[in-house]
C-alpha positions in Angstrom: -8.7 1.8 -22.8 -5.7 -0.4 -22.3 -4.6 -0.6 -18.8 -1.4 -2.3 -17.7 -0.4 -3.5 -14.2 3.0 -4.0 -13.1 2.7 -6.6 -10.4 4.4 -9.4 -8.5 4.3 -12.8 -10.5 0.6 -13.2 -11.0 0.7 -16.9 -9.7 1.6 -15.5 -6.3 -1.3 -13.3 -5.9 -4.5 -14.3 -4.0 -7.4 -13.2 -6.2 -9.6 -13.2 -3.2 -7.7 -10.6 -1.2 -5.3 -8.6 -3.6 -6.5 -5.3 -4.5 -4.6 -5.3 -7.9 -6.6 -8.3 -8.9 -9.9 -6.4 -7.9 -8.8 -3.6 -10.1 -7.9 -5.6 -12.9 -11.3 -7.4 -12.7 -13.2 -4.4 -12.4 -11.3 -3.0 -15.5 -12.1 -6.0 -17.5 -15.6 -5.9 -16.4 -16.0 -2.3 -17.5 -14.9 -3.6 -21.2 -11.1 -2.2 -20.9 -8.3 -4.4 -22.1 -5.9 -5.4 -19.2 -2.3 -6.3 -19.2 0.2 -7.2 -16.8 4.0 -7.3 -16.5 6.7 -7.5 -13.8 9.5 -5.2 -12.9 12.2 -7.7 -14.4 10.4 -7.6 -17.9 10.8 -3.8 -18.1 13.5 -2.3 -20.5 14.5 1.1 -22.1 14.7 1.2 -26.0 15.6 4.3 -27.9 14.8 6.4 -24.8 11.1 5.0 -24.3 9.9 2.5 -21.6 8.9 -1.0 -22.8 7.8 -4.1 -21.2 6.8 -7.7 -22.0 2.9 -7.2 -21.9 0.5 -10.2 -21.2 -3.1 -9.6 -22.0 -4.9 -11.3 -18.9 -8.6 -12.5 -18.7 -9.9 -13.0 -15.3 -12.6 -15.1 -13.8 -14.5 -12.9 -11.2 -14.5 -13.8 -7.7 -18.0 -15.0 -6.1 -19.3 -14.2 -2.7 -20.1 -17.4 -1.2 -21.3 -17.2 2.7 -19.7 -14.0 3.2 -16.4 -15.1 1.6 -14.8 -14.5 -1.7 -14.4 -17.7 -3.7 -12.7 -18.2 -7.0 -11.8 -21.1 -9.4 -8.3 -22.6 -9.3 -7.6 -21.6 -12.7 -8.8 -18.0 -12.2 -6.9 -16.5 -15.1 -5.8 -17.0 -18.4 -3.0 -15.2 -20.2 -2.3 -14.3 -24.0 0.8 -14.7 -25.5 3.4 -11.9 -24.4 4.5 -9.2 -26.7 7.4 -6.6 -26.3 5.8 -3.2 -26.5 6.2 0.3 -25.4 4.4 1.0 -22.4 3.0 4.1 -24.0 0.8 1.7 -26.2 -1.3 1.7 -22.9 -3.6 4.4 -21.7 -2.5 3.7 -18.1 0.0 1.9 -16.1 -0.6 0.9 -12.5 2.6 0.4 -10.6 1.6 -2.3 -8.2 4.8 -4.0 -7.1 4.8 -4.9 -3.5 7.5 -3.5 -1.2 10.4 -3.6 -0.1 11.1 -0.5 -2.2 14.6 -1.8 -3.2 17.2 -1.1 -5.7 15.4 -3.1 -8.6 12.1 -1.6 -7.6 13.9 2.2 -7.7 15.4 1.2 -10.9 11.8 0.2 -12.3 10.6 4.0 -11.4 13.5 5.5 -13.2 12.2 3.5 -16.5 8.6 4.6 -15.8 9.9 8.3 -15.8 10.3 7.8 -19.3 6.7 7.4 -20.2 5.1 10.5 -21.7 2.4 11.6 -19.4 0.6 13.2 -22.3 0.2 9.8 -23.9 0.0 7.5 -20.8 -0.9 8.1 -17.1 1.3 6.2 -14.6 -0.4 5.6 -11.1 1.2 6.1 -8.6 3.8 8.7 -10.2 7.1 7.1 -9.9 8.5 10.4 -8.6 6.0 10.3 -5.8 6.7 6.6 -5.0 10.3 7.4 -4.8 9.6 10.4 -2.5 7.1 8.7 -0.1 8.7 6.0 2.1 5.7 4.5 3.6 6.8 5.2 7.1 8.8 8.8 6.9 6.1 10.3 4.6 3.5 10.6 7.4 6.0 12.9 9.5 5.4 16.0 7.6 1.7 15.8 8.8 2.9 16.5 12.5 -0.6 17.7 13.6 -2.3 14.2 12.9 0.5 11.7 13.9 1.4 10.2 17.1 4.5 11.2 19.1 7.3 9.8 16.7 11.0 9.8 16.3 13.4 8.2 13.8 16.8 7.3 14.9 19.4 4.5 15.2 20.9 5.6 18.4 20.0 3.5 21.4 20.1 6.4 23.8 17.7 8.2 22.1 15.3 5.3 21.9 16.0 4.8 25.5 15.1 8.4 26.4 12.0 8.4 24.1 10.9 5.0 25.9 11.2 6.4 29.4 9.0 9.2 28.4 6.4 7.3 26.7 6.6 3.8 28.8 5.5 1.7 25.8 6.5 2.2 22.1 6.5 0.5 18.7 9.5 -0.2 16.7 9.1 0.0 13.0 11.6 -0.8 10.1 11.3 2.0 7.6 11.2 -0.3 4.7 8.9 -3.0 6.0 5.4 -4.0 4.9 2.5 -5.9 6.1 3.6 -5.8 9.8 6.9 -7.3 9.2 9.5 -6.5 12.0 7.2 -4.4 14.0 7.9 -4.9 17.7 6.4 -3.8 20.8 8.7 -2.5 23.6 7.9 -1.6 27.3 10.0 0.2 29.6 12.0 -2.1 31.8 12.0 -4.9 29.0 15.2 -6.9 29.7 15.6 -7.5 25.9 15.8 -3.8 25.3 19.5 -3.8 24.1 19.1 -6.7 21.6 15.8 -5.7 20.2 17.5 -2.2 19.3 20.4 -3.8 18.1 18.3 -6.2 15.7 16.0 -3.7 14.7 19.0 -1.0 13.8 21.2 -3.7 12.2 23.8 -2.8 15.1 23.1 0.9 14.8 23.5 1.1 11.0 20.0 1.8 9.9 17.5 4.2 11.5 14.2 2.9 12.5 10.7 4.6 13.5 9.7 4.6 16.9 6.2 5.5 17.7 4.4 6.1 21.0 2.3 3.0 21.6 -1.5 3.8 21.3 -3.8 1.4 23.7 -6.6 2.0 21.3 -4.6 -0.4 18.6 -6.4 -3.2 20.7 -9.7 -1.7 19.0 -8.1 -1.8 15.5 -5.9 -0.4 12.9 -8.1 1.1 10.3 -7.2 1.2 6.6 -8.7 4.0 4.9 -8.6 4.1 0.8 -8.0 7.6 -0.5 -8.7 8.2 -4.3 -7.0 11.5 -5.6 -7.1 12.6 -2.0 -10.7 11.8 -1.2 -11.6 8.7 1.2 -13.7 6.2 -0.6 -13.9 3.4 1.9 -12.4 1.9 5.2 -11.9 -1.4 6.9 -10.8 -2.0 10.6 -8.3 -4.7 11.2 -8.4 -5.9 14.7 -5.6 -8.0 16.4 -6.5 -11.5 17.3 -5.1 -13.9 20.1 -2.0 -12.4 21.8 -0.9 -10.6 18.5 -0.4 -6.8 18.8 -0.6 -6.1 15.1 -3.8 -5.7 13.2 -2.3 -6.2 9.7 -4.1 -9.0 7.7 -1.1 -10.5 6.8 -0.4 -11.5 10.4 -4.0 -12.7 10.9 -6.0 -9.5 11.9 -9.5 -9.7 11.8 -11.3 -7.2 9.5 -14.4 -5.5 10.4 -17.0 -3.1 9.1 -16.1 0.6 10.0 -17.0 4.2 9.5 -14.8 6.9 8.7 -14.9 9.5 11.6 -15.0 13.3 11.4 -11.3 13.2 12.9 -10.2 10.8 10.1 -11.9 12.9 7.5 -9.6 15.8 9.0 -6.7 13.5 8.4 -7.8 12.9 5.0 -8.1 16.6 4.2 -4.7 17.4 5.8 -3.2 14.9 3.4 -4.9 15.6 0.3 -3.1 18.7 -1.1 0.2 16.9 -0.7 -0.9 13.6 -2.0 -2.0 15.6 -5.2 1.0 17.5 -5.6 3.0 14.2 -5.5 0.8 12.4 -7.9 -0.2 9.8 -5.4 -3.6 9.0 -6.9 -4.3 5.6 -5.0 -3.2 5.6 -1.5 -4.0 3.7 1.7 -3.6 5.5 5.2 -3.4 3.6 8.5 -5.0 5.2 11.5 -5.1 4.2 14.9 -7.4 6.1 17.6 -7.5 9.0 15.2 -3.8 9.2 14.6 -2.2 8.7 11.1 0.5 6.2 11.5 1.3 5.3 7.8 0.7 6.4 4.3 1.0 3.4 1.8 1.6 4.4 -1.6 3.2 1.3 -3.4 0.4 -1.3 -3.5 -2.2 -0.5 -1.0 -4.5 -3.3 -0.1 -8.2 -3.5 1.3 -10.5 -3.5 -1.4 -11.5 -6.9 -1.3 -12.4 -6.7 2.4 -14.1 -3.2 2.0 -16.1 -4.6 -0.9 -17.2 -7.9 0.7 -18.2 -6.1 4.1 -20.0 -3.0 2.6 -21.5 -4.4 -0.7 -19.5 -2.2 -2.9 -17.1 -2.4 -5.8 -14.1 0.1 -5.1 -12.2 -1.5 -8.1 -15.0 -0.1 -10.4 -14.9 3.2 -8.6 -11.1 3.6 -9.2 -11.2 2.6 -12.9 -14.1 5.1 -13.6 -12.4 7.8 -11.8 -9.2 7.1 -13.8 -11.3 7.4 -17.0 -13.1 10.3 -16.1 -9.7 12.2 -15.2 -9.0 12.1 -18.9 
């Protein structure tokens, strides 16, 4: 098979951490041709989606003293060619957030790929309809108490009821811009003004879950089914467990409650064409649904001696 990955610039990716690289490496190891491109290299010609595709060869990571290691020159690129994306059997949309205007335009280009010829993962329509904060709200039985608003008075009332809350920008990623707010905080007005951009943008406000101190679990779902998980534990005085802000990763199990969460999401994920998803769970509550470029594969592989990249690629092949 020929598999293309739409990613951020390859030189900016960390092969010991990035899930896109893990999947590309797995596809290569399974004998498939792997190509990369970026959203600013996409075009529409004669009603078809095109891109500058570069075939990539990757040097696999090695596990040394329980850490992934890789050579400095870990990839090699062939000369690029301007080709229809339908010349590939599958296209993975793996550009990192934010889902801004260029990102949205890229999904419109991907809409023009004939699904009978090429599978796009995740579905561009599904990505557009699944804001990674808002999407969770439709699963009300498994999320913590949550509001979305730009109203300072509504937030104040919610804070008074809950005593401690988490403020989340709707377009953030990797823990960026997430704030902890307690009742009586003298910075209340300023924090709300900054978060909502002076009341011009809504934010998500969630009840603070004390169990966050024990970890923020990332569970990887493939076609609606959980295939692995990693616990991300805050370090030092940091309340966020995200790996991007220094969270420590640890082995974990998927509980019965978490299996129930996955089963609750599965029908909707399948309906929306969201094949590869990462959900975040704290204390048995769903907090986010990540559909753009979920991470965690390298950490799960290292801690559990598995290869989720190969699991994902094989599932893709078997779906044809």
